[in-house]
C-alpha positions as CSV (number, residue, x, y, z in Angstrom):
1,M,30.2,23.5,50.4
2,V,32.2,26.5,51.0
3,G,30.6,28.1,54.3
4,P,29.5,31.6,55.0
5,S,33.0,34.0,54.4
6,M,34.9,34.9,57.9
7,D,32.6,37.2,60.2
8,A,29.5,37.1,57.6
9,A,27.3,36.7,61.1
10,I,24.6,35.3,58.4
11,F,22.1,34.7,61.2
12,S,22.8,38.1,63.6
13,T,23.1,40.5,60.0
14,D,19.9,38.8,59.1
15,L,21.6,37.6,55.6
16,G,24.0,40.9,55.8
17,R,20.9,43.4,56.4
18,L,21.8,44.4,59.3
19,A,25.4,45.3,60.8
20,V,27.9,43.1,62.5
21,R,28.0,44.0,66.3
22,G,30.6,43.9,68.3
23,P,31.1,42.6,71.9
24,A,28.6,45.1,74.3
25,V,30.2,47.8,75.8
26,M,28.4,47.8,78.8
27,P,28.6,44.1,80.6
28,A,25.4,42.2,78.4
29,R,22.6,41.1,79.8
30,I,23.4,37.0,79.8
31,I,20.6,34.6,79.4
32,L,19.9,32.5,81.7
33,R,18.3,29.5,80.4
34,S,16.5,26.7,83.4
35,V,15.9,24.4,80.6
36,P,18.6,25.0,77.7
37,E,17.5,22.3,75.9
38,N,14.3,23.9,75.4
39,D,15.9,27.0,74.9
40,M,17.9,25.2,72.1
41,E,14.9,23.8,70.6
42,A,13.1,26.8,70.0
43,M,15.9,28.8,68.7
44,V,16.9,25.8,66.1
45,A,13.3,25.9,65.3
46,E,13.3,29.8,64.5
47,L,16.7,29.8,62.6
48,Q,15.3,26.9,60.4
49,V,12.3,28.7,59.6
50,K,13.8,32.0,59.2
51,Y,17.0,30.4,57.1
52,P,15.7,27.5,55.9
53,T,18.0,27.5,52.8
54,Q,21.2,28.7,55.1
55,C,20.6,26.1,57.7
56,K,19.8,23.5,55.0
57,A,23.9,24.2,54.0
58,I,24.9,23.2,57.4
59,T,26.5,20.0,56.5
60,R,29.6,19.4,58.8
61,P,30.2,20.7,62.2
62,V,30.1,24.5,62.7
63,T,33.8,25.6,63.6
64,N,33.7,29.4,63.4
65,L,30.6,30.5,65.3
66,H,31.2,34.5,63.7
67,D,30.4,32.6,60.5
68,Y,26.4,32.8,61.7
69,F,26.9,35.0,65.0
70,D,28.1,38.3,65.7
71,D,30.2,38.8,68.9
72,Y,27.0,40.4,70.6
73,D,25.0,37.5,70.0
74,Q,27.6,35.3,71.2
75,Q,27.8,37.8,74.3
76,L,23.8,37.2,75.1
77,H,23.7,33.7,74.5
78,G,27.2,32.3,75.0
79,A,29.3,30.7,72.7
80,M,28.3,26.8,73.9
81,F,24.8,27.1,73.5
82,L,25.3,28.7,70.2
83,H,27.5,26.0,69.1
84,A,25.0,23.6,70.4
85,V,22.3,25.1,68.3
86,L,24.4,25.1,65.4
87,G,25.6,21.4,66.5
88,E,22.1,20.4,66.6
89,I,20.8,21.8,62.7
90,Y,24.1,20.2,61.6
91,R,22.8,16.8,63.5
92,R,19.3,17.2,61.8
93,N,20.6,17.4,58.6
94,L,22.9,14.6,58.3
95,I,19.3,12.8,59.8
96,R,17.7,13.9,56.8
97,R,20.4,13.6,54.5
98,R,20.5,9.9,55.1
99,A,16.6,9.6,55.0
100,V,16.5,11.3,51.5
101,L,19.0,8.5,50.5
102,D,16.9,6.0,51.8
103,Y,14.1,6.6,50.3
104,S,15.8,7.3,46.8
105,Q,17.4,4.2,47.0
106,D,14.1,2.7,48.0
107,W,11.9,4.5,45.1
108,A,13.7,4.0,42.5
109,E,13.7,-0.2,43.0
110,L,10.8,0.3,43.4
111,N,9.6,2.2,40.6
112,P,12.2,1.4,37.7
113,K,10.4,2.7,34.7
114,A,9.8,5.7,36.3
115,F,13.5,6.1,37.5
116,D,14.3,6.2,34.0
117,H,12.3,8.9,33.5
118,M,12.6,10.9,36.3
119,L,13.1,14.8,34.1
120,E,9.5,13.9,32.5
121,Y,7.6,13.0,35.4
122,G,9.3,15.7,38.2
123,M,7.5,16.0,41.2
124,N,4.4,14.2,39.6
125,A,6.5,10.7,40.2
126,F,5.1,11.0,43.6
127,T,1.6,10.2,44.4
128,E,-0.4,13.0,46.5
129,D,-0.3,9.9,49.8
130,D,3.8,10.6,49.6
131,V,3.3,14.7,49.3
132,S,1.3,14.3,52.3
133,E,3.1,12.3,54.0
134,Y,6.8,13.8,53.5
135,G,6.1,17.2,52.6
136,E,6.8,18.8,48.9
137,D,10.8,20.5,50.2
138,F,11.5,16.8,51.8
139,L,10.4,15.0,48.1
140,Q,12.1,18.0,46.1
141,D,15.2,16.9,47.8
142,V,14.9,13.1,46.8
143,L,13.7,14.3,43.3
144,E,16.7,16.3,43.3
145,E,19.2,12.6,44.4
146,L,17.2,10.3,42.0
147,Q,18.3,12.8,38.8
148,L,21.7,12.4,40.2
149,R,21.6,9.2,41.0
150,K,20.1,8.9,37.0
151,T,23.1,11.1,35.8
152,Q,25.3,8.6,37.5
153,R,24.0,5.5,36.0
154,D,23.5,6.9,32.5
155,D,27.1,8.3,32.4
156,A,29.0,4.7,33.7
157,S,27.0,3.3,31.0
158,Q,28.3,5.3,28.7
159,R,31.6,4.8,29.9
160,T,31.6,0.9,29.7
161,P,32.4,-0.4,26.8
162,S,29.9,-2.9,25.1
163,I,30.5,-6.6,24.5
164,E,29.8,-7.3,21.4
């Protein structure tokens, strides 16, 4: 994944709909946090709801805050706090990715015939209980992983010479 362009500030600019702000001319108010973990949790949840695709794309530790937040937000919230927010999003993405991989592996082993027909079944490969328990978004990621696994398996079998 290629990250946002330099100084994109995608969250501060609402995906480019607003202008990038510089630091406040007058000393900006700085948010004082009595329980930073709760504030971080709230901000992570808000960002994941408002920008699900962009949050999902954070698959590496973020090194450039300006990709996500402008100078004004960095001054207001503090760089350490915003790094912690992005780090938490990254951590959650890692956990989710591991869960998708594990579920995909288990599903493919338990459903070998359905695995061969993934493109035909699509989301119908999962039961209503699966959708209820895991959610469509998670299962869509599982479906993409299963289709990738099937493509890799099919490609490998085409490259492997048959012994006759």
